[in-house]
C-alpha positions in Angstrom: 83.6 62.5 149.5 87.0 63.9 149.0 87.9 61.9 146.0 84.4 62.4 144.3 85.0 66.3 144.9 88.6 66.0 143.7 87.8 64.8 140.7 87.0 67.6 137.6 84.8 64.9 135.7 82.6 64.3 138.7 82.4 68.0 139.3 81.2 68.7 135.6 78.4 66.0 136.0 77.2 67.7 138.8 77.2 71.3 138.0 76.2 70.5 134.4 72.5 70.4 134.9 72.3 73.4 137.0 74.5 75.1 134.0 72.3 73.9 131.5 69.3 75.3 133.0 70.7 78.6 133.6 71.4 78.8 129.8 68.3 77.6 128.6 66.0 79.5 130.8 67.6 82.9 131.5 70.7 83.5 129.4 69.1 82.7 126.3 65.9 84.0 126.5 67.8 87.1 127.3 70.1 86.9 124.5 66.8 86.4 122.1 65.1 89.2 123.6 68.6 91.4 122.9 68.2 90.2 119.5 64.5 90.9 118.6 64.8 94.3 120.6 66.8 95.2 117.0 64.1 93.9 114.8 60.7 95.0 113.6 59.1 91.8 114.2 55.2 91.6 114.9 55.7 88.0 116.0 54.9 86.4 113.0 56.5 85.9 110.2 59.3 88.2 108.0 61.2 90.8 109.9 63.6 93.4 109.2 66.7 94.2 111.3 66.4 98.0 112.2 69.0 98.6 114.4 68.7 100.9 117.7 65.4 102.2 116.3 63.2 100.5 118.8 65.5 102.2 121.4 65.6 105.3 120.0 61.9 105.6 120.0 61.7 104.7 123.6 63.9 106.9 125.2 63.1 110.1 122.7 59.1 109.6 121.6 57.2 107.1 123.7 55.5 108.9 126.4 53.3 106.1 128.0 57.0 104.4 128.5 57.7 107.3 130.7 54.6 107.2 132.3 55.0 103.5 133.0 58.7 104.2 134.4 57.5 107.2 136.3 54.4 105.3 137.8 57.0 102.5 138.9 59.1 104.7 140.7 55.9 106.2 142.2 55.2 103.0 143.5 58.7 102.2 144.6 59.2 105.6 146.4 55.4 105.1 148.1 56.3 101.2 148.9 59.7 102.4 150.9 58.6 105.7 152.6 55.1 104.5 153.7 54.7 100.5 153.5 57.8 99.9 155.1 57.8 102.1 158.3 54.7 100.7 159.2 55.4 97.1 158.7 58.5 98.3 161.0 56.5 99.8 163.8 53.7 97.2 163.6 56.3 94.0 163.9 57.6 96.0 166.7 54.4 96.5 168.3 52.9 93.1 168.1 55.6 91.8 170.4 53.8 93.5 173.0 50.7 92.2 172.5 50.9 88.9 174.8 48.4 86.2 173.8 47.3 88.2 170.8 50.8 88.1 169.3 50.3 85.1 167.1 46.9 86.0 166.0 47.9 89.4 164.9 50.6 88.2 162.7 48.2 86.1 161.1 46.1 88.9 160.1 48.6 91.3 158.8 50.2 88.4 156.5 46.8 87.1 155.2 46.9 89.8 152.0 50.2 88.4 151.0 48.1 85.2 150.7 45.0 86.0 149.0 45.0 85.5 145.3 45.6 88.4 143.4 42.9 88.2 141.2 40.5 88.5 144.4 42.4 91.2 145.8 41.9 93.2 142.5 38.2 92.2 142.2 37.7 93.0 145.9 39.6 96.5 145.5 37.5 97.1 142.4 34.4 96.5 144.2 35.5 98.8 147.5 36.5 101.9 144.7 33.4 101.3 142.7 31.7 105.0 142.4 28.2 103.4 142.4 28.0 101.1 145.7 31.6 101.0 146.7 32.4 100.7 150.3 34.8 103.6 150.5 32.3 106.4 148.5 29.6 104.8 150.9 31.3 105.1 153.8 32.7 108.8 153.0 28.8 109.8 152.6 28.2 108.3 155.8 30.3 110.2 157.9 29.4 113.4 156.1 32.4 113.6 153.8 30.3 113.1 150.5 32.1 116.0 148.7 35.2 113.4 149.2 33.5 110.8 146.8 35.5 109.9 143.8 35.5 107.9 141.0 38.7 106.3 142.4 39.8 104.4 139.1 38.0 106.5 136.5 39.4 109.7 137.6 43.2 110.1 135.7 44.6 112.3 138.5 43.6 109.7 141.3 43.7 106.3 139.4 47.2 105.7 139.9 47.1 106.5 143.9 44.2 103.8 144.0 46.6 101.5 142.5 49.1 102.5 144.5 47.6 101.8 147.9 46.1 98.4 146.4 49.8 97.0 145.9 50.9 98.2 149.1 48.2 96.4 151.1 48.8 93.3 148.6 52.5 93.3 149.6 52.4 94.3 153.1 52.5 91.0 154.8 56.2 89.9 153.3 57.6 93.1 154.6 56.0 92.7 157.5 57.3 89.0 158.0 60.7 90.1 157.2 61.1 92.5 159.8 58.9 90.6 162.6 61.7 87.8 162.0 64.4 90.6 162.4 62.7 92.2 165.8 62.2 88.6 167.2 65.7 88.0 166.5 67.2 90.5 168.6 68.3 88.7 172.0 66.8 89.3 175.2 70.4 90.5 176.7 70.6 93.7 174.2 67.2 94.7 175.7 68.4 94.1 179.5 71.5 96.0 178.9 69.9 98.9 177.1 67.3 99.4 180.1 70.1 98.8 182.6 72.0 101.5 180.9 68.6 104.0 181.3 67.4 103.6 177.8 63.4 104.6 178.1 61.0 102.7 175.6 61.7 104.9 172.5 65.3 105.3 172.7 65.5 101.5 173.4 63.9 101.1 169.6 65.5 103.8 167.6 69.0 103.4 169.5 69.0 99.6 169.4 66.4 97.3 167.7 66.1 99.6 164.5 69.9 99.8 163.8 70.0 96.4 164.4 67.4 95.4 161.4 69.7 97.2 158.9 70.7 94.3 157.0 67.1 93.2 157.0 66.1 96.2 155.9 67.9 96.3 153.1 67.1 92.9 151.9 63.6 94.2 152.1 64.0 97.2 150.2 66.0 95.6 147.6 63.1 93.1 147.1 60.4 95.6 147.1 62.0 97.8 144.7 62.4 94.6 142.2 58.8 93.9 143.2 57.3 97.5 142.4 59.2 97.6 139.2 58.0 94.6 137.4 54.3 94.9 138.7 52.0 94.0 136.3 48.9 91.7 137.7 47.3 94.2 139.5 46.9 97.5 136.8 46.3 94.4 134.4 42.9 93.2 136.2 42.0 96.4 137.7 42.5 99.4 135.0 44.8 97.7 132.2 46.8 100.7 132.3 43.7 103.6 132.1 42.5 105.7 132.2 44.6 107.2 129.3 47.4 105.3 130.1 47.6 107.3 133.4 48.1 104.0 135.8 50.2 101.7 133.3 53.3 100.0 134.8 56.2 98.7 132.8 55.2 95.0 133.1 51.6 95.9 131.8 52.8 98.0 128.9 55.3 95.6 127.8 52.8 92.9 127.4 50.2 95.4 125.7 52.9 95.9 123.2 54.3 92.5 122.7 50.8 90.8 122.6 48.1 92.9 122.0 49.9 95.5 119.6 51.9 92.5 118.1 55.1 95.0 118.2 57.2 92.0 119.4 60.1 93.8 118.7 59.3 96.8 120.2 58.2 95.0 123.4 61.5 93.0 123.4 63.1 96.3 123.3 61.3 97.7 126.1 62.6 94.3 127.9 65.7 95.3 127.7 65.7 98.4 128.7 63.3 97.6 131.6 66.5 94.8 132.9 68.9 97.4 132.4 67.0 99.9 135.0 66.4 97.1 137.5 70.3 96.4 137.4 71.1 99.8 137.4 68.6 100.7 140.7 69.5 97.2 142.4 73.2 98.1 142.4 72.8 101.5 143.3 70.9 100.7 146.1 73.5 97.4 147.1 75.9 100.4 147.5 74.0 102.8 149.4 72.4 100.7 151.7 75.6 98.5 152.4 77.0 99.3 155.6 78.8 97.4 158.5 76.7 96.5 161.4 77.0 94.9 164.5 76.5 90.9 165.0 73.9 89.7 167.4 
């Protein structure tokens, strides 16, 4: 083995397949997207090189792109501020449920394994203004004034989509935090109790700080997932009403394929990748901190 690993030729043949896949599946497509972003190509036929015109239009004049970016950021903030604290709370709570622990953790993870098509159709039915469960429940408890066209109202539609997306992705966040909580050694709990920590202090001062590395991973995954989210919007509203629920992924798809603006769509994808990279780097630096081993 040592002789094999000391041979440069052997190392080359071992690395080459993976390197070729990296070039052909990632680097080359990104390079082509950047190139076509500088053209007016419609996907078929001839095209012209137009320089930075697509990028200027997107940044300076494209209101739909701005709406898509704002909606993606709203989804990201809502996921971090609402979904993750709930996931942390339930991951701690469920460890005290005895024999029900296995059942409850399975139930909480179920939304993550349901087909996104089924999820979208399920929630579209729940939100339906005529026969939807949500409006029927509100009427049954005397809150008929709260009934809404949840997906048809431009002011409410994006929040309805955010709820569905957070529900669908809750299982993964919960699983990460649950694994972190279960990984805390019993000795730390016992030491904290001996020092006089009450249950609240035990989790706030001991468990949650030790979840910091898991939080970092979970938040970065959530941010990337939210920014590239497309399926829920595509299946439930397709960006409507009036582009109020548009997200970057769906807008990119509509522009490149439905509107046959392939060059413009590729310019959107380039800006999209840059935004994701910047946010990821900033988050990495912001969330990076030393944590004790356990």
